[in-house]
N, C-alpha and C positions, 0 to 999 in steps of 0.2 A: 891293539884294542883301543888305545887312546886315540889313534888317528881315525878310527871309525866313528867316534862320537860326533864330530862335526858333521860328517856325512849323514849319520842317522838324524841329527838335528835338522839338516836341510830337508830331508825327505819328510820328516814330521811336520815341519813348517809348511811345506808345499801341500800336504794332505789337509792340514787345518785351513790353509788359505782357500783351497778348493771347497771345503765344507762351508766356510763363511760366504763364499761366492754363491753356493747353492741356496743358503739361507736368505741371502739378499734377493735372489730371484724369486724364491718362494714367497717372501713377505710382500714383494711388489705385485705378485700375481693373485693372492687370495682375496676374496671379496668378503665384505662385512656381512652381507645377507647370508652367504653360505656358512659363515662362522656362527651366526646367530642360530641357524638350524642345528649345528653341531652342539651348541650350548643347550638347546632345548632337548636334544637327544641324549644329553649328559655324557657326551664323548669325553674320555679322559684328556685333560690338558686344554679343552676347548675354552674354559673360562679364563685361563691364563693367556691363551692366544688372543682372546677378545680384548684383554687389557693391553697386550702388546700392539695389536692392530689399531687400537684407539689412539695410540701415540706412534703411529707408523714411521713418520719422518725421523723421530728421535732414535728409534731402534735401527732403522736403516743406516743412519749416520754411524751408530755404534758398530754395526757389522762391517761397514766399509772401512772404518778405522782399524778394526782387527785384521781384516784382510790385507790392508796395506802394511801393517806391522809385520805380518807373517812373510809377505813378499819381500820387503826390504831386508829383513833379518836373514832370510834364506839366501838372498843375493850376497850379502856381506860374508856369511859363513862359507858359501861356495867359493867366493873370491879368495878367502884366506886359505882354503884347501888347495886351490889351483896355483896360488902364489908360490907355495913351497915346491910344487911339481914342475911348473912351467916358467916360473919367474914372474916378476911384477907385471910387466906389460902384457905378455901373452896370457897370463892368468886372469887379468881383469877383462881382456877382450873375450876370452873363452867363457868366463863366468857370465858376462853380459849376454853373449849369444845364447848360452844354455837357458838362462832365466827368461829371456824374451820368449823363446819357444815354450818353455815350461809354463810361464804365466799365462800365455795365450790359450794353451791347450788344457793344462791341469788346473788352472785357477781362473779360467775364463769361459771358453765355449762349452767344454764338457760339463763342468759343475752347474753352469747356468741352465743348460738344457735339462739336466736331471732335476734341477730345482723347479723349473716350470712344469715338467711332466708329473712330478710328485709333490706339488706345492703344499697341499694340506698335510700330508704325512710328515714332511720335513718341518713345516711350520709348527705343528703340534709338538714334535719332539724337541724343538729348539726353544720353545717359549720359556720354560723354566730356567735353562742356562742363561738365556739372554737377560732375564730379569735379575739374575744374580750378578752378571757381569756389568749390567747398567749401573748398579750401585757404585762400583769402583771407577768405571771409565766414562760414564755420561758427562761428568764435569769437564773432562778433558776434551771430549768430542764437541761439546757446546762451545768451549773456548776456541777450538779450532774453526768451528763454523762462524763464530763472531769475527775471528781474524780474517777468514776468507771473505766474508761480506764487507768488511771494512776496506779490503783491497780491491773489491770488485764493484764496478759501477752498476747502478740499477737498484732494484728493490731488495736485493739479497736473496737468500736461499728460500725456495718455495716450500710451502707447508703441505703439499700434497703430491701424489704420484704423477700429476700431469702439469706441465709448465704452462699450457694454454689450452683454450677451447679447441684449437686446430689439432693438437695432439690427441685429445679425446675423440674428436670426430674421426681421425685416422684409425684409432683403435676400433671404433664401432664398424668402420668399413672393413677392416681386416677381419673382425669377428664374423661379419656377414659372408666374406669370401671363404672362410674356413668352415662355414656351416654352423657356427655357434649360435647365431641369431638369424632369424628369417629375414627375408628382404623387406617384408611389411614392418617388422619390428625395427629394422634399421631406419626405415623411412620415418617412423614415428619418433625415434630418438633424435634424428636429425631435425625434425620439425620442431622439437622442443627448443633446440638452440636457435632456430630461426625466428621464434616468437619475439625475441628481443630486437630483431632487425626488421620486424613487420609493424607498420603503423596501423592504427585502428581503421583509418579510412580505406585501407586496402581490402578489408573484409566486411565493411558496413553494408547495410541496406541503404541505398542512396535516398536522398530526400524525395526524389520523384517517385519512388516505389513504396514510400512509407504509407501505412494505413493509420489514419488519425481520426479524431472525433472532436467536435466543438464542446466547450465546457457547458454550454446551456442546453445541450441535448439531454434527453431523459435516460434514466438507467435502463429502461426497456429497449430503447433504440440502440444503446451501447451494447447490450447483451445480444441483440440481433446482429449487429455488425461483427461482434467477436465470433459468433457462431458461423456466420457466412464467410468470414475471412480466415478462420482457423487460428486467430491470434489470441493468446491468453492475457497479453498485456498490450494496451493501446495508448499511444501518446495523446494527451488532451491539449488542444490549442485554444488560444484566446482569439485575438484579432486575425492572426494568420499563422502559417507554419513556423515562422521565426519566433512566435510568441507561445512557446510551449509552457503550459502552467502546471503540468503534472502528468501522471500515468495512472490509468484505470485498470484494475485487475479483474479478470473474469470471475474469480472466486468471490470478490467483493460484490460484483454485480449480481451474481446468482443468489448470494445471501440476501441482498436487498430486494430482488424481484420475487424470490420464492415465497416469502411471507407477505408480499404485498397483494392487496385485493384487486389492484388495477394494473398489474404487470409492471410496476415501477414507473408509471407515468407521472407520479407526484414527486419523484426524486430526480434531481439533476446529476449529471456526471460530476460536476464540481463538488458535490457533497460527498462523493464516495472515492474520489481520486486520491492518490498518494503523491508525495513529492517526487519530482523527476531528478535523476542524477545526470549531471552534465560533465563531459570530459572533452579535452581538446582532441580533434581528429588526428593529431600527430602523436598521440600517446602510444608507446610500444605495447604490444599485446601481452607481454609477460607481466608488465606492471598493471595493466587493466585487469587481467585474470586474477592477479593477487588481490586487487582492491575488491573485485566482485566476490571473491571467496571470503574476504574479511568482513565485508558489509552485508553478505548474503543477498546480493543484488543480482538479478538476472538480465537487466536491460540498462543500457546507458545511451543517452542522447549525445551525439557528437556535434561540436560547434567548430567552425573554421576560424581562421585568424581574424576575421571581421566580426565574429560573434553571431553569425547567421547559422541556422541549422544546416548541417551537412548530411546528416543521416542518423541511423541508430545501429547499435551492435548489441547482440545478445550473447550470453555465455555459450550458447550452442555454436554460434559463429566462430568463437575463439577455439572451442574444443575441436571443431571440424578442421581447423588448421593443423591440429596434431594427428588426429586419427583419420582425416580425410572424409570425403563425402560418404554418408551412411545411406546405402540403398535399401529400400524395403518394398513392400507390396504396393505402396503408393506411387512409386516411381514409374514413369512411362518411358517408352523408347524415345530416342532422339527425334525431335520434330524436324521435318523437312522445311527448308526456308520458304518454298512456294509449292503448293499442291493445287493443280487446276481441277476444280470440281465440275464445272460446266463452262459454257461460253461466258466469258467475262465474270466468272465467279471463282474466287480463289480462297483457299485456306492458307494463310501465311503465318510464319512464326512471329510471336510478339516482339522478338528482337530483330526482325527484318529491318534493315535500314530504310528510312522513309523515301530515300532516293529510288530504291528498287521498286517500291510500291508505285511511285509516280511514273516510273518507266513502264510498268505493266499497263497502266491506263493512259499513257501518253499525256501526263500532266506536267505542268511547269510549276515548280515550288516557289513559294514566296521567300525571298531572301531573308526576311525578318522572322521566319518560322524557326523558333528555338527548340526544336526537338530532333532527336536522332533516329528513333525507332518507331515502329507502328504502335507498340504498347505505350511509348512516351507520348505519341500523338493523341491516343485515347485519353490518357491522363490529363493532357493539356486541354482537350476539349471539354472533359467532364469537370475539371477542377479538383479532381481527387484520383486516388488509385482505382483503376477499373477492376471490378470483380466479374467472375463469369456471369454472362447474361446481359452485361451492360452494353448499350448501343449508342453510337454517335453517328451523325451525318456530317460529312466533310467533302467539299468539292464534288458534289454529285455522287458520292459513294456512301454506302451504309456499312459501318464496321460494327461487328458484334463479337464481344470477348468470349473466349472459350477456355476452359481449364478445369482444375480440380485441386485437391490437396497434394502438397508436396510430401517429402519423406518425413517432415515433422508434423504433418497434418494441417499445415497452413495453406489456405486456398490461394492459388496464384493463377494468372492467365498464362497459358502456354501458346495458344494460337488465336488468330483473329479471322473471322469469316468476313470477306469483303465482296460486295456486289454493288452494281449501280442502283441508284434510287429509282431510276426510270428504266423500263425495258429498252434494250438496244435493238435497233432495226436490223432485220436479217440482211445478210450480204447479198447484193444483186450485181451480177456482172453486166457490163455495158455491151449491148449488141448493136451493131451498125443499123441505123434506121429505126431503132426502137424508140417509141415516144417516151419511154421511161428512162432513157439513157442518161438523163441528167440527175437521177435520184442519187441520194447519198448511199454509198456502199458501206458495209460493216467495216469498222476500223477507222472511218473518216468521222471524227468527232467534232468537226467544225470549230466553232469558237471556243468549245470547252477545252481545247488544247492550248489556249492562249492564257498563260498566267493563272490557270485554275479558276477563272471567272465563271460564275454561274449564268445560265441562260435566263434572260428576263422573260 
């Protein structure tokens, strides 16, 4: 009977070691949100488990220490048993071989799998014993952690379940693969991490597309512009776009013009505007979002390294980086780059490269023309952002902006209707002996194809 006691001790230690391994896996798996639900449902042991999870690293250290104690003690006891049966050398070798297999199966893979599959049940049952054991063993585990940190280079033991952002990203991907989270949810979670790596300039409304108003304009004019453009906040400029002096809010304009007898013509924009918020265009989006939430600000003006206005960003632009584009009844189908309406009449995308437009009408572009798209060309000619219905004449062409509200209700141009300012002569084929054989045929634009010069 006496010889069986060490063997019973080995088996008992292996069982407890497996139990501690299961508790370790369970504590690492449970979520705080789910535990809060259990507390609200008054589940027995939930309150104590919430206390344990609040200090998760400390209790995981304790469980790991207990498992190692069981594992090492069981190995020593088994070696002492086999020493008397097989001798010192073979006893140690056999004990080591047995404990390697036992530790891997009975105190490793098996218990950890059970712990993950029944995480909340095991965690709830173990909360009270862990709190009792922590009173005795936490000082020892903390001392050992400090000793390990002193011998290990780097920042020492981490205080959370994930060593880095990469680990957490991998867990999210794994959860999506197993069907725990949907693909759209996974994308949103990943987008949150990417906010810190995205600069404000990457999501801004560029300077060339900004809708602004001069400070000396009337409140009635500003209200009309806000309604036509669909913007509830409009930057106010002084001498030029680089001289932004404030931001005017539609709600302030409505209050001013609603009670006015002359539609706000006696009030200037400068009298109702609010201070503008300026941030560097290199600011990470996570910091910008935090500042906007703290200051209750929905718009920030971006400045580049030279202090010039680069564009603006709204809180909606930042949020769309997380949830993606929000489509609704205002959204339209994708616009074709070029749609031929009639001879020499085209409806083109506002984002069509200006080179493609020149190719349609056989024009040569001025090398000094500093625009890239048809929409940018209209903004350049108008001196402001074009709204639907705006028209410009350029190199013998008439361009008319077309568009409507986007998914936020803000008016933007989507297409531009392009046609010649003068009717194009019909095409005539040359017939031998015909007295009109020297007439210009359709497609031969004469001098107009040289450098975009106009006919005198």
